[in-house]
N, C-alpha and C positions, 0 to 999 in steps of 0.2 A: 690515147688521148692527146690533145694538143696542150702542152704544158704552159702555153701562154694564154690559154682560154680556160676560164673556170666553168668547165662543162658540167660539173656536179652541182653548180649553184651553191657551193659551200659557203657557210658563214661560221666563223669560230672566233670567240674572244676569250681571253683570260684576263681577270680583273680583280682588284681589291674588293673586300667585302663592302667597304663604304668609301666614298670620296666626298670630301668637303671642299668646295671651291669658293673663293671670293675674298675681297679685302677685309682684313680683320678676323678671318675665321680661325687663326691660330689660337684665339681665345677660347675655342671649344676644346682644346687639347686636354685640359684636366679631366673633363667628363669622359672623353674617349679613353684616356689612359686608365681611369678608374675602373672601366669595364673589364680590363684584362690584367692589371698589374698591381702588385703590392711592393715590388722592388723593380724599378725601371732603370735600365742602362740607356744612356744617351750617347750616341756616337756623333762627333762633330770635329771641326778643325780648330786650330788655335785662334784664328781670327774671329770666327763666329762665337766662340765661347766667351769672348770679352764684350760682346755687344749687349746693349740694353734689352733688346728683344729677347735674346737668349736667357738673360738673367731673369727677366719677367716670366718666361715660360717655366723655368726651373722653380721659381718661387711659387707660381700658381699650382704646379703639380704637387709640390711638397705640401702646400696648404691643404691638399686633399688627404693628407696622411700617408702619402706614398713615399717610400724611400727612393732616393735618386742617386745613382752613381754616374760618373761622367768619364768618357774617354775622349779627349780633345786633341789627339795626335794624328787624326786621319790626314793622309797625304794624297796629293793628286795621283791619278792612275792606280790607286789602291794597291800598294805593295803587299805581298803576302805577309811581310813582317808585322804589319798592322793587325792582321787577324791573329797571328801567333801571340802578339802582345795582349790582345783582348782576352784570349783564352787563358793566358797565364795569370792575368790580373783579376779576372772575374769568374773563372771557371768554377770556383767553389763558393761563390758569394750569394747564391740563391736568387739571382736575377730571373724574373719570370716574364719579362717583355723587353723589347728593344725599340727605341725611338731614334731614327736618324734625322738629323737636321743639317742642311748645307747643300753642297753640290753633289754631283753624281757619285763621287767616291765615298762621301759620308753616308749616303743612302745605301750604296752597295755594301759598305762595311756593316751597316745595320742588318741587312738581309742575310749576309753570310754568317755574321755572328749569331744570328737567331737559330741557325741550323747546326753550327759547329759546337756551340756552348752546351746545349742539353745532350748532345750525342757524344761529347768529348772526342770530336772527330778532328782529323787533319784535313784541311781544306783541299789538299791535293786529291783526296779520295773522292771528291765531289766534282772534279773537273769534267766537263763534257755535259751531255744531255741526260736528264732523268737518272742521275747518279745519287741524288739525295734520297735516302730510303724511306723517310717518313717526315711528318710535319715537325717543325721546330717551334720556337717561341713566337708569340704574336709580334708583328712588326708594324710600327707606325712611321710613316715617312712624311717629312716636311721639307720640300725643296726650297732653296733660296736663290736658284737661278732658273731662267726660263729656257730650257734646252734639252737636257739629257733624257727626260722621260723616265728616269730611274725610280721615280715615286710610284709608278704603277707596273713596272715590268717584273717578270719573274726570272731575270737573269742578273748576275753580277759579274763584272769583269775584274780579274785579279792579275796584277803584274807579278810573275814569278821570276825573280832575278836570277836564280840558278839556271833557269831554262831560257832566259833572255827574251821572254815574250809574254804578251797578254793572253790569258786563257779564261774562257767563260765557265761559270757555274750556272747551269740552266735547268731549272726545275719548277713545276707549278707550286712546289712547297715554299718557294721564295716569294710568292705573291703576298704583298702586304695585307695586313688586317684592315688598315685604314691609311688613306692618304689625305693630308690636310694641305691644301694648296692656297697660299695666301700671297697675292701679288705684292702686298706692301713689303714683304721681305726681300723683294728684288730691287727696291728703290735705291739701295746703297750699293748695288752690284757695280763694280768698276766697268768703264766702257769696254776695255779689252775683253773681259770675261763675258760681258753682255753680248758682244759680237761673236765670240767663239761659241757660246752656248746657243745663240740664235742660229748660227750656221749649222750647228749640229741638229737642231730641231728641223730646220728646213731640209737637210739631207735625209733625216728619218722619214719625213713626209713624202719627199720625192721618191725615195727608194721603195718605200712600202707601197706607194700608189702605182709604181711602174714595175714592181716585182714580178717574178714568175708565178703563175697560177698552177699549183702542183697536182691538183686533183688527187689528194692522198687517199689511200685505202685505210680501213680501220686500224691495221697494225701501225701504219705510219702516224695516224692521229694519236695513237697510244704511246708512241715512243719518240716522236720528234716534236721539238718545240716549235720550229718554224715550218708551217704547213702551207705557206703560200698566200699570195694576194687573194682576198675573198670578199664577199659582199658586205660583211660587217667591218672589216678593216678599211674598206673603201669609204664607208660612212665617216669614220673618224679622219682618215687621211684627207678627204676632200674638204671637210669643214676646217681642219687645221690649215690647209693650204690657203683657203679663202681668207682666213684671219691673218696669216703671215704676209699675204699679198700686200698689205699696207702697214701692219703693226711694227715690223722690224725696222723699217725706215723711220717711222715715227719715234720709236724708242731711241734710235741713233741720233735723231735731230733734237730730241728733248727727253733726256733720261728720267726726268721727273714726271712724265706723262703717265699717270696711274692707269688710265684706260688702255693706253698702248701696252703698258706692262701686263695688264690683265689679259688682253687679247693674245699676247705672246705666250704667257703662261698657259692659257687655255689651249693654244695651238700645240705647245710642247706636251701637254697632257694627252691631247688627241694623237700626237705622234707616238707617244709611249704605248697607247692602246693599240695602235696599228702595228707597230713593230713587234708587239708581244706575240703575235702569231704569224705575221707576214715576214718579219725579219728585215734586217738591212742587207746590203749586197756589196757590189764591187768597190764603191768608194770607201766603205768601212774596212773591207778586207785589205785593200792596198794601203790605207792610211796607217794601219797598225805598225808595220815595219818602218814606214817613213817616220812615224813619231818616235820610235825607238832610236833611229839613227840621228834625227835632227833635234830631238827634245823639244818639239813644238806642240802646242795645244791640239788636242784631238779635234776640236771643232774647227780650228783653222785648217787642219789637214784635210778633213772631209770636205770642207767648203772649197778649198783650192782644187780638189780632185773632181768635185761634182760636175762642173761644166763639161769636162772631157769625158767623164763616164756617161753623162746624158747623151752626148753626141755619139758615143760608141753604141749605146743601147737603142738609139732612135730607130734604126732600120727594123727592129723587132717590135717596136712599140709606137708606131706612128699614130694610130688611133687614140691610144691612151695619152700620149703627149698632146695631141690635139684637144682632148677633153681637159687636160691640165691648163691649156691656154685659155679655154673658156672659163674655168674656175678662177683663174688669176685675173680675168677681166680684160685680157689683151687680144682675144681672138673671138670671132663670131662664126656661127655655123655656115654662113654663106661663103666663107673662104675655103680653099682646098685644105684637106686634112694636113698635108705636109706644111703648108704655110702656117696653119694654126700651131702645129708642133714646133716649128722654128720660132714662132713668137713666144711660145711658152718657155722654151729653153733660154732665149735671150732675156726674158723677164727674170728668170731665176738668176742669170748672170748679173743683171742690173741690181737686184736686191743684195746679192753677195758683195758686189763692189760698193754699194751705198753704205753698208754697215761696217766696212773696213776689213773684210776678210782678204787674206792674200789671194791674188788672182792667178798665180802660177806656182809651180813646184820649186822653181829657182828661188823664189822669195822665202821658202821654208828652209833653204839651205841644202836641199838635195842636190847631188852631183851625178852626172851621167855614169860614172864608174860604179855607182851604187844601184843602178837600175836592175841588174841581174839578181842581186841579193833580194831586193824588194819584191820582184816578180816571183821568185822561188818561195819566199815566205808568205806572200799573199795567197798563193795556190794551196798552202797548207790549211788555210782558214775555210775548209770545205763547208762548214756550217753557214758561212756567208756567201761564198761563191755559188753555192747551189741555188741561191735565191735570185741570182742575176738573170734577167730575161734573155740575154744573149750569151752564148757559151764563151767562157773565159779560158784561154790557154796562155802559155807564157808569151807567145808572140803578140797576142792582143794586149796583155798588160804592159809589155814593153812599148807598144805603140801609144797606149794611153799615157805612159810616163813621158815619152818623147814629146807628145803634143802638149802635155801639161807643163813640161819644162820650157818649151819654146813659146808658150802662151798661144798656141795654134787653135783658133776658134773656127776653123773651116769645118764644113760638114763632111762626115764620113760617107763612103759609098752607100747610097740608099736604094740600090737595086736589089 
């Protein structure tokens, strides 16, 4: 079979039991929590825990007669130590549901806590795909940024300091019970975080839409989280891309534009739904070691890489990038496919630049003497590299890094 064509006509989604979307919908949380909890653990970060919105949510849930415990020390890039602290503090407390509110790390902490707490597990036992043995506690996710898609994905990314790398816990048992997506919660999101998470959402959508179509057999469907680009992920990816085609620039121009915030959050949700089975690819695999070296935001890293990864993948994905150009509204069917594809990639470049994402790897602080290390580490992320539509080897990654460092936006060999 051709791995870049969905010859099976496969469609596969993994998704929460319920999703509530819209301004003000956080006010439905007490009723949702009451369905599953008598003692709720909330995972969040120190900033969010002091906000009026958070205090109101806690008070409303408590008013339903539900006991609430709070862990407010979640850190960016979810260090393993956060998970160990949750288990130590709440392992014997009788928690029967977990609510994560905040950015991706807060939500990932909720999802992982929900499986390690009842099983008294060490999170390292769950690294990889399909290693969680059975369902955990119900999880409710409440994102406050428009980008990671963690509110609907069945993966959590943990930074293991002893191993010096980020590792995924990937299992359908991490799928949330409910996701409550309220765009009003993003209105206070700082401009830098808005840009970084927006770039992350855009990269999710581009990578899932242009991913490899793997034509998995029944065993692969049973044991692999990422089974390739498919007809259902394309529905979400294409809609998300059509929204971000205008919303990200509108948010950057006017952070108080609630409609633009809503469109961006809906697009991020769509991206989460798409990557849940299609997965991310080269940009995410390469960013991880770059982020570890430069201590730069994940979203800025994937945003800086995306223009060069798209150009690398283009020869294997001309028709798909052409379709992307039409979705973004910059190409028409009467143009050649290659012209349409070029216009699509240039439009993604323009959106990233407009929202303030670094446009080259030098801006992240990466240096050429680090290229070898980054390439070697990126190749270890086989769960991601296997999704890339064009084969990745060390030479290819080194060339992506060189072009990204030099801000070289020329086209790769398209023959």
